[in-house]
N, C-alpha and C positions, 0 to 999 in steps of 0.2 A: 530358363528357370528364374523366378524372381528371387533376388537375394533377401533373406530374412532380415528383419530389422532387430538386431540383437544388442545394440550399443546403448548403454545408459551412462550418463555422466552425472555423478553426485557432487554437488557444490556445497561445501560446508562453510557456514558463517561462524567462525569460532567465538564470536561475541554475542550470538543470538541466545535469547532465553535466560533462564535462571541458573542453568548449569551447562557444562559443555555438552553440545549435541553430538559429539563424535561417536560415542558409544552406540547411539541409535542409528547413526549413519552407517557404522560398520555392520550393525545387525541387518539393516536394509540391504547392504551390499551382499551379505551372506545369503539372504533369502532370494535375491535376484539371481545370484550365481546358481543356486539350486534349481532355478527355473530355466536355466540355459542362457541367461544374458551375460554379456561381457561388460564388466563394470569398471569405470574409472572414478575413484574417490579422490577429490582434489580440494584444496583450500585456497589455492592461488587463482584469482579471477582471470588473469591473463591466460593461464593454462586451460581453465575451464572454457573460456571463449574460443581458444584455438582448437581444442578437441571437438567442441560442439560444432563449430563451423566445418571442420573436416568431415565428421561423421554425417552431418546433415547434407553436405554437398554430395557425399557418396551414396546417400539414400539409406544409410544404415542406422540412423539415430532414432531410437524409440522415444527418448525424452531426456531433458536435463532435469534433475531433481534439486531444487533449492532447499537446503536444510536450514531453515530460519523462518522469518516472518514476511510480512507484506513488502517491506523494503528490500529483502533478499530477492523476492520474485521480480520486483520492478528493476532491480539492478541487472538480473539475468536477461530480461526482455530488452533493456536498453543496450546491452552489449552483444546481442545476437541478431541474426538476420530475421526479417519477418517470415513467419511460418515455422520457425523453430519451436518444437513442442516443449513446454515447461510444465512441471508440476511441483508440489510442495510436500515436504515432511515438516509439519508445523513445529517450530522451535523458537518462535518469537514471543511477543507478549500478547498482542491482540489477536493475531492470526485471522484477520477478517476474511481473506480469500479462502484459506483452508476451511474455515467454519462454513462459509457460504456454499462451498462446493463439496462439503462433507468429506474432506480428505483426512483430517485427524492427525494424531501423533504416533500411531502404531505402525512400526516398520513392516510387520508381517502383512497387515491389511493394505498398506500402500504398495507393497510388492505385488499383491493380487490386482490392485487397480492398474498398475503399470502393465501387467500382463494382459488384462482383459478390459480396461477402461476405454472410454470414448475420447476422441479429440474434438474440442470445440474451438471455433474461431470467434474471438470476443473483441469488443472495443477497448481502446486505451485512450487516456488523455495525454496531451502533449503540452508542456509548459515552456514558454520562451523566457529564459532566465539570463538576463544580461547578454542577449544575442546568441546564447547556446540553447539547444533544445533538449528536453528531458521528458521521457515518458513516465506516466503514473498509471496505476491499474485500479486503485480503489477510490482515492479521494484527495482533495486539496482543502486545507483550511487556512484562514487568515485571522490573526488576532490572538486572544487569550490562549486558546488551545495550542496554537503554534509556538507561543512564548514558552509554554510548559515543555513542549517537545524539544525546543532549543536548549532549555535548561537541563533536561534529562540527558541529552546526547553530549552536552559539554561536560557534565559530571562523569559520564561513562568514558569518554575519551581521556579525561584527566586521569581516572583510575587505571585505565589501560596503559597509558604512558608510564605510570608509576610502577607498573609491573603487577598490579592486582588483577590477575586474569579473571578470577571468579567475581571480583568486585566490579568488573566491567560488564557483566551480564545484567540485562534489564528484567525486572519483574514489575508487577503493579506497585510494589512498595517503593520502587525506584522513583516513582512520581511524587512521593510525599514531600520531599524537600523542595523540588522545583515548583510544585503547586503552591506551597507556602510562600516561596519567593515571589511568584507571580501574583499571588493574592495581595501581597504587600506592595509590590512595585508597579504592576501593570495598570495603566490609566484609561484603557478602553477608548482610544482615539477613533474618530469616525473614518469610514472608508466609502469610496464611491465605486459602485459596481455597474458596469455597462455591458449590455449585450451587443456583440459585434456581428454575429450571424445567428440565425438566418436574416435578421434585420438589425439595424443599428439604433439602439435606444437606451436611455437611462433606465436602470431598474431601481436603484436606490442610491442616494448620496448621504445617508445618515446611518449606514450599517456599522455595527460594532462587532458583530460575529458573522463571519462569512464561510460557508461550506459549499463544496462542489463535489458531487458524488457520481461514481460510475456504477457502484453496487449499493444495495439498500441495507448496508451494515455499517455500524460505527461503534467504537469502544467495545463494550461487552455485548453488543447486539442491539444498541439503541436505534430505533427506527426513525432517525431524523429525516431521511429521504425515502418515505414509504413507497414511492412510485418509481424509483430508480431501477433501471434494467441494464445489464451489462452488454446487451446486444441490440439496443434501440438507436444507436448512432447519436445519442444526446447525453449531455451532462445535466444533472439536476442540481439547481442551486437552492440553498436554505440560508436565508439572511435574517438576522435579528438586530433590532435597534437598541435593546436594553443595555445600558452602560454600567453594569455592575455584576459582581459575582452572584448576588442574590437573584438577579434576572437569569443568570446561567443555571442556577439550581431550579428555578421555576420552569425554564425551557426543557430541562432534562426530565423533570417529573412529568410534565404534560406530554412530552414525546413518548415516555415509557407507558403512559396511560392512553392507549388507543390512538397515538399520534395526534393528540388534541392540540399540540403546538401550532399546527398548520392553520388553525382558525383564529389565532391571535392577531390583533390589529398591528402589532409591532413585528410580525413575522411575514416574510415573503418567500413563497416556494414557487418554483417554475422550472422550465427547461430551455436550453439553447445549445448551440454547437460551438460557440466561441465567446469568450468573455475578456474584459479588461478590468483589473482591480487596482485602484490607486488610493493614495492617502497623502495629506499634507504633513503627516507625522510619521515617524518610524513605526512600521507595523510588520511583524514577521509572518512568514507563511511556511507551511510544511506540506510535503507530498508523501503519501503512504507511510506516515510515521517518521519520516526523516526530515531534518531541517532543510529548507529550500533557500532561505535568504530573506531579504526585506522587499516590500512593495516598492515600485509597481510590478505587476505581473500580468501576462496574457496567457490564457489557456484555451485549448480547443480539443474537440473530440476527433479521434482518428478511427473511423469504423473498421472493424475486422483487422485490427493491428497485431493482436497477439494470440498465440495458440496455446491452449491449456488442456492438459490431460486430466480427466475427471472420472469419477465412478459412473458406471452405466445407470 
């Protein structure tokens, strides 16, 4: 007789979103228990990883639930074995993965998805950061956008260390001060973007905004990479040469209007499986909404790397 898969591990990121996600995590746990699942609700990532590995090896794991945003999902995928099923109870800021796959923030609905949903095998990106490898699920960006992300997370960590637990949660308003700081300080240095695979060639050496996507969502749903697909084995690059915030507003407006940004002479869109991004100046990068460091950076696509539980 086949052993039923009844184990669910819920991993709560206590700093995700605008308020503590624990109440919704507890509601999800209650709904799952009503459906006959055995639930582990945890906040310690080491414990989450250990439980998930054990249940997955035993063939009893239905899924890990990340209660948080895109960075939470990426952290779980980075810390678990390939094939380990992951899903999300959205509690971050952008929640691009949850929106893309219609997962939402409702614990009762997610419990139904966990019970009856489908398992998909999807691509993931891999970044080589100072000799260490890190997976990302949604996107990488380099430049102004990443500078803002770095500022937001520095402010959050400072508040958290000071004991302001609610003040450590991120909302869209959390970006106001870092955006103002970046508007004043960031100088838009140029970057060089090379395609390394499937062939080696220079794409652009005057890029000032660089984005690399696995799915076709960004921000509030901005279609910067309208042709990106999460299972095509490729990353989609979107590069802009305009060196000012005014250019950024223009790119955003045109992208929102039927993806017209792709026809600009200062924009380059395309696909590849591996890239190198460098600069002669300090340029930050971010992965899935979390700070990654400073260039140089190499990234590549890993086909069928992570497993996601989604609605039917």
